[in-house]
N, C-alpha and C positions, 0 to 999 in steps of 0.2 A: 482390510484396507479402508473400510468406511470409518472406523474409529480414528485411524491416522489422519485421514482427510478432515474429519471433524475437528480434531485437535489443532491441525494447521489452520483451518478456517477461523477458529475462535482466536487463536494467538495472532494471526495476521490481521484479522478484522479489528481486534482490540488495538493493535499497534497503529494501524492506519487511521482509525478514528482519533486516537490520542495525538498522533503526529499532525493530522489534518487540523485538529483543534488548535494546536500550537501555531500552525501556519496562519490561522485566522486571527489569532491574538495579536495585539500590538507588539512590534519587535522589542520594545523596551522591557516587556515582561518575560522575554525568552532567556533561558539559562545561558551563562557565558560559554558553555561548551558547544552551544548550537549557534555559533556566530554566523554560519552560512545563512541562517534565516534572516538575520538583520541585513545581510548584504544583497539579498534578492530584491528586485524591484517590487514595490508594493502590490501592483496588479498581478504580477506573476505569482507572488507568494499567496495571495488570496485565491487565485485560480487553482494552484496546486492543492491548497486546503479544501477547496470546493470539489476537487476530484477525489481526494483521498477519503474524505468522510463518507460519501455515498458508496465508494468502492469497498471500504471496510464493512459498512452495514450490509452491502450486497453479498459479502462472503458468508454472513451469518443468518440474516433475517429471512430471506426467501425460503430456504429449505426448512428453517425452524417452524415457520408458520404454514409451510406447504402451499405457498402461493407463488407461482412462476419460478420454480427452482432452477430453471435454465439461466436465470440472472446470476447465479453464483459463479459458474465458469466464465460467464461474460465479464463479471466484475473482476475476476482473477486476471483475465486477459487485459482488461483496462489497466490494472495495476502493474502488469508487466510492461505495458507501454509507458506508464509514468516512470517506472524505475530505470529504464534504459537511458533517457536523457539525464536523470538524476545522477547516475554513475558517471556520465560524461562531464556533467557540471563539476562534480567533486574531483574528477581527474584533472580538469583544467586548473583547479585550485590547489592541486597536489595534496589533497586530503585522502590519502590512500586507505586508511581504515574505513572511511565512509564509502569509498568506492567498493571495497570488499563487502561491506554491510549491504549496500544497495544491490550488488550482484547476488548475494545470498537471498535477499528478499525477492528479487526477480526470479531466481530459480525456484523458490518455494511457491510463489504465486503461479509460476508456470506449471509446477507439479500439481497444484490444486486444480488448475484449468484442465490439464490432461486427465487427472484423476476423475474429475466430475464429467468431462466429456466422454471418456473412453473406459476407464477402469471400473468406476462405480457410480454410474449416473443415477440420478434420483428417480 
């Protein structure tokens, strides 16, 4: 189970750092398929990016360096909290593939949180 959790942590962490970085970049530099980023208010877009980057780092770094590994499941819980409104946002825009993707990310982050709190804590 530890290997599965590590794989999920690295994949989710990498994704969230990348997506958070895109949220912090100017909207003009965003790919056309990510039009929802351009439509977000600037402050909210930066806030989401500022949440996703440390969340992604928190999934990987604390257990890797063995300093405060309790931050990993807490980061996963934080990302679950970020993904719930993201799914609602995409639902209101009728972007159903993005809703499904957000719910999958939410479920994976919830599994990492459960796995690191209960199944295989550090």
